[in-house]
C-alpha positions in Angstrom: 15.1 5.5 -28.4 11.8 4.2 -26.7 11.2 0.5 -26.5 8.6 -1.0 -28.8 7.4 -4.5 -29.5 8.1 -6.0 -32.9 5.3 -8.5 -32.7 2.4 -9.5 -30.5 4.0 -12.9 -30.0 7.0 -11.4 -28.2 4.6 -9.4 -26.0 2.7 -12.5 -25.1 5.9 -14.4 -24.3 7.2 -11.6 -21.9 3.8 -11.3 -20.2 3.5 -15.1 -19.8 6.9 -15.1 -18.2 6.0 -12.3 -15.8 2.7 -14.1 -15.1 4.5 -17.4 -14.2 7.0 -15.6 -11.9 4.2 -13.6 -10.2 2.0 -16.7 -9.6 4.9 -18.7 -8.3 6.0 -16.0 -5.8 2.5 -15.3 -4.6 1.6 -18.9 -4.1 1.2 -19.2 -0.3 2.8 -21.9 1.8 6.3 -23.2 2.6 7.2 -24.1 -1.0 6.8 -20.4 -2.1 8.9 -19.2 0.9 11.7 -21.7 0.2 11.8 -20.5 -3.4 12.0 -16.9 -2.2 15.1 -17.7 -0.1 17.2 -17.8 -3.3 14.9 -15.9 -5.7 16.4 -12.5 -6.6 13.5 -10.4 -5.3 14.7 -7.0 -6.2 15.9 -8.0 -9.7 12.8 -10.1 -10.3 10.6 -7.1 -9.2 12.4 -4.9 -11.7 11.8 -7.4 -14.5 8.2 -7.9 -13.8 7.7 -4.1 -13.4 9.4 -3.5 -16.7 7.1 -6.1 -18.4 4.0 -4.7 -16.7 4.8 -1.2 -18.1 5.1 -2.4 -21.7 2.4 -1.1 -24.0 -0.1 -3.7 -25.1 -1.6 -3.4 -28.6 -5.2 -2.3 -28.3 -6.6 -5.6 -29.7 -4.8 -7.6 -27.1 -5.8 -5.5 -24.0 -9.2 -6.9 -23.3 -8.1 -10.6 -23.5 -4.8 -10.1 -21.6 -6.1 -7.7 -18.9 -9.4 -9.6 -18.6 -7.6 -12.9 -17.9 -5.3 -11.2 -15.3 -8.3 -9.5 -13.6 -10.5 -12.6 -13.6 -7.8 -14.7 -12.1 -7.5 -12.4 -9.1 -11.2 -11.5 -8.9 -10.9 -7.8 -9.9 -14.2 -5.9 -10.3 -14.2 -4.5 -13.8 -17.5 -2.7 -13.3 -15.8 -0.3 -10.8 -13.0 0.7 -13.1 -13.1 4.3 -14.4 -12.5 3.2 -18.0 -13.1 0.2 -20.2 -10.4 -2.5 -20.3 -9.1 -1.5 -23.8 -8.3 2.0 -22.6 -5.5 0.7 -20.3 -2.3 0.7 -22.3 -0.4 -1.7 -20.0 -0.8 -4.1 -17.1 0.5 -1.5 -14.7 -2.0 1.1 -16.0 -4.8 -1.4 -15.2 -3.5 -2.2 -11.7 -3.2 1.4 -10.8 -6.6 2.3 -12.3 -8.9 4.8 -10.7 -12.5 4.0 -9.7 -15.6 5.6 -11.2 -16.4 8.8 -9.4 -18.6 8.5 -6.3 -18.0 4.8 -5.7 -16.1 5.3 -2.4 -17.8 8.1 -0.3 -16.1 9.1 2.8 -17.8 8.3 6.2 -19.3 11.3 7.9 -16.9 13.2 10.2 -17.1 12.8 14.0 -14.5 13.4 16.8 -11.3 11.6 16.2 -12.5 9.7 13.1 -10.1 7.7 10.9 -11.3 6.4 7.5 -9.8 3.6 5.6 -7.1 4.8 3.1 -7.6 1.7 0.8 -9.7 -1.2 -0.3 -8.3 -4.3 1.4 -8.5 -6.7 4.3 -7.6 -5.8 7.9 -5.1 -8.5 9.1 -3.8 -7.0 12.4 -4.8 -4.4 14.9 -4.0 -3.5 18.5 -2.2 -1.3 20.9 1.5 -0.3 20.5 3.2 -1.5 23.7 6.9 -1.4 24.5 7.5 0.1 21.1 6.2 -3.0 19.3 3.3 -3.9 17.0 2.3 -7.3 15.6 2.5 -8.3 11.9 0.9 -11.7 12.9 0.4 -13.7 16.0 3.7 -14.1 17.8 5.7 -12.0 15.3 6.4 -8.4 16.6 8.2 -5.6 14.9 9.6 -2.3 16.1 7.9 1.0 15.5 11.2 2.9 15.6 12.5 0.7 12.7 9.2 0.9 10.8 9.6 4.7 10.9 13.3 4.5 10.4 13.9 8.2 9.5 11.5 9.7 12.1 13.6 11.1 15.0 10.7 10.7 17.5 8.9 7.5 16.5 8.6 6.6 20.2 5.8 9.2 20.5 3.4 6.6 19.1 3.9 4.5 22.2 0.5 3.6 23.8 -1.3 4.4 20.5 -2.8 2.0 18.1 -1.7 0.1 14.9 -3.9 -1.2 12.2 -2.7 -3.2 9.2 -4.6 -3.5 5.9 -3.5 -6.0 3.2 -4.2 -5.2 -0.5 -4.7 -8.3 -2.7 -3.8 -8.1 -6.4 -7.6 -7.8 -7.2 -7.9 -4.6 -5.1 -7.9 -0.9 -6.1 -4.3 0.1 -5.6 -4.4 3.8 -4.9 -4.0 5.0 -1.3 -6.0 8.0 0.1 -5.7 10.3 3.1 -7.5 8.9 6.2 -8.0 12.0 8.3 -8.5 15.8 8.3 -5.2 17.4 9.1 -1.9 18.8 8.1 0.9 16.8 6.6 4.3 17.1 8.4 6.6 14.6 6.8 7.1 12.0 4.1 9.9 9.5 3.7 11.1 6.4 2.0 13.1 3.4 3.3 15.0 1.2 0.9 15.0 -2.5 1.7 14.1 -6.0 0.7 11.0 -7.1 -1.2 9.5 -10.1 0.5 5.8 -10.8 -0.3 3.3 -9.7 2.3 0.8 -12.5 1.9 -0.5 -14.6 4.8 2.3 -17.2 4.5 5.0 -14.5 4.7 3.5 -12.3 7.5 3.1 -15.5 9.6 6.6 -16.8 9.0 9.1 -14.1 8.1 10.3 -12.2 11.2 10.2 -8.3 11.1 8.9 -8.4 7.6 7.6 -4.7 7.6 11.0 -3.5 9.0 12.9 -5.3 6.3 10.8 -4.4 3.2 11.0 -1.3 1.1 8.4 1.2 2.2 7.2 4.8 2.1 5.9 6.9 5.0 3.4 9.8 5.3 2.7 11.6 8.6 -0.1 14.1 9.5 -1.4 15.8 12.6 -5.2 16.1 12.9 -7.2 19.3 12.7 -10.9 20.1 13.2 -12.7 17.0 14.5 -9.3 15.1 14.3 -7.4 17.6 16.5 -5.4 15.7 19.1 -4.6 12.7 16.8 -1.4 12.1 14.7 -1.5 9.4 12.0 1.4 7.7 10.2 0.6 5.7 7.0 3.4 3.3 6.0 3.1 1.9 2.5 5.0 -1.4 2.6 6.4 -2.7 -0.7 6.6 -6.4 -1.6 7.9 -8.8 -4.2 7.0 -7.3 -7.6 5.7 -4.1 -5.8 9.0 -2.1 -5.9 7.0 1.0 -6.9 5.6 2.5 -3.7 4.8 6.0 -4.7 3.9 9.1 -2.6 1.7 11.6 -4.4 3.8 14.5 -5.7 1.5 17.0 -3.9 3.2 16.1 -0.6 6.7 16.5 -2.0 6.4 20.3 -2.5 8.6 20.1 -5.7 11.3 18.2 -3.8 12.8 14.9 -4.7 12.0 12.1 -2.2 15.3 10.4 -1.3 15.7 6.7 -2.0 16.4 6.2 1.7 15.5 9.3 3.7 12.8 11.8 4.6 11.5 15.3 3.8 9.8 17.8 6.1 6.4 19.0 4.8 5.2 22.5 5.6 1.9 21.5 7.2 0.0 21.0 4.0 -3.7 20.7 4.6 -5.2 17.3 3.8 -8.8 16.0 3.7 -10.1 12.4 3.9 -10.1 10.9 0.4 -7.3 13.1 -1.0 -4.7 11.2 -3.1 -1.9 10.0 -0.8 0.0 7.5 -3.0 -0.1 4.4 -5.2 1.0 0.8 -5.1 2.2 -0.8 -8.4 0.4 -4.1 -8.0 -0.6 -4.7 -4.4 0.8 -4.6 -0.9 0.1 -3.5 2.7 -0.6 -0.3 4.5 0.2 0.0 8.2 -1.6 2.9 10.1 -0.2 4.2 13.4 -2.5 6.3 15.5 -0.9 8.5 18.1 -1.3 12.0 19.6 -2.8 13.3 22.9 -6.2 11.8 22.2 -4.9 8.4 21.1 -6.0 6.9 24.4 -9.6 7.9 23.5 -9.5 6.3 20.0 -11.4 3.1 19.6 -11.3 0.8 16.6 -14.7 0.0 15.1 -13.2 -2.5 12.6 -10.4 -4.9 13.6 -10.6 -7.6 11.0 -12.1 -8.5 7.6 -12.7 -6.6 4.4 -12.8 -2.9 4.3 -13.4 -0.3 1.6 -11.7 3.0 1.1 -13.5 5.8 3.0 -15.2 3.4 5.5 -14.7 4.5 9.1 -12.1 2.5 10.9 -12.6 4.1 14.3 -13.1 7.3 16.3 -12.6 8.8 19.7 -15.0 7.8 22.4 
């Protein structure tokens, strides 16, 4: 029997509880991290996710979703539909944008476009199999791509990390022209990925739940290989790879699937975050040494060029 709400007051109570937990966990600083040491992150994420998927009565949608959105600074004008058309908090957070708002940058040799709206928080070269989540805190590429038998092939390439705040558009898009070769999922913890955590929790991206998507470049992107790692976080247990790349297979909870070289274009749907989190891009391949980042920090929009071969 499907769940339903007997009264708006009960809905308000559950959403208020989810709100309180969410704000507490996402509060940056040592206090929030100490709390997270004993907070049941996986269970808490399930509870918040359950509450976020409850249907909101139409008359309550605009005040509830409006308050959430204004608190985090969401741009309502960019949403595909009016607020009262989103039946739940989750539906609003995974909203699509109005068509044409995020055009893809023009192709050029070795180009890589941003897969998301967000903020670039780290970038650099992969050396000795390591990348940086923050200054002084490295993590291992082989662990990040846990189910990839040859993750070492990204050695000498580049990494670029984009953080999605709760206000941001939460769909992830294909960054290159190419063919998809593998998708995967790694089960794990659900630490937050805000500035306080990335600067203080060692090997955060190795430890958290995540999904992976790998493609080799074609056309102007021939000679590049890109891995997109969708890192989950507290209350972001849902890290979803678009069904198109699964080829009617079931993605294991902790494992990988080979994809039969499915063609992909910049801007195609890649996946979705339920709430917000982080995307790590790894750039490898024979032409990785020629690839130069054009953006290394600050805000970025989906479709904006991140770099190209020089």
